[in-house]
C-alpha positions, 0 to 999 in steps of 0.5 A, spaced: 500 500 500 502 506 498 501 511 503 501 519 502 500 525 506 496 530 503 493 537 505 486 540 504 486 542 496 492 538 494 491 532 489 494 525 487 493 522 480 491 515 479 493 513 472 492 519 467 485 520 468 483 519 475 484 525 480 483 524 488 483 531 491 483 532 499 477 537 500 477 538 507 480 535 514 477 535 521 478 531 527 477 524 525 475 525 518 477 528 511 472 530 505 475 527 499 473 529 492 474 523 486 474 525 479 474 519 474 471 517 468 464 515 468 465 508 466 470 507 472 465 505 478 467 508 485 464 506 491 465 506 498 468 500 501 462 498 505 457 499 499 462 495 494 462 489 499 454 489 499 454 489 492 458 483 491 454 480 497 448 481 493 451 479 486 453 472 490 446 471 493 443 473 486 447 468 482 446 462 488 438 464 487 439 463 479 443 456 480 437 454 485 432 456 480 435 452 474 436 446 478 429 446 481 426 447 474 430 442 471 427 437 475 
């Protein structure tokens, strides 16, 4: 993991088309702005995990449905 120190108003780049800017800092939190192409999904970690779990559940439901349909 790359660890960087940035101040409010400073940015970093990922590749040539993703810019992360520190907008504001306060005790215990920071506000981050992310500029990325529309086709690049950007999610908070907890949201990403929930999406992945829902996708797993949907796949298992589809497989179970196919198995019962086959009988």
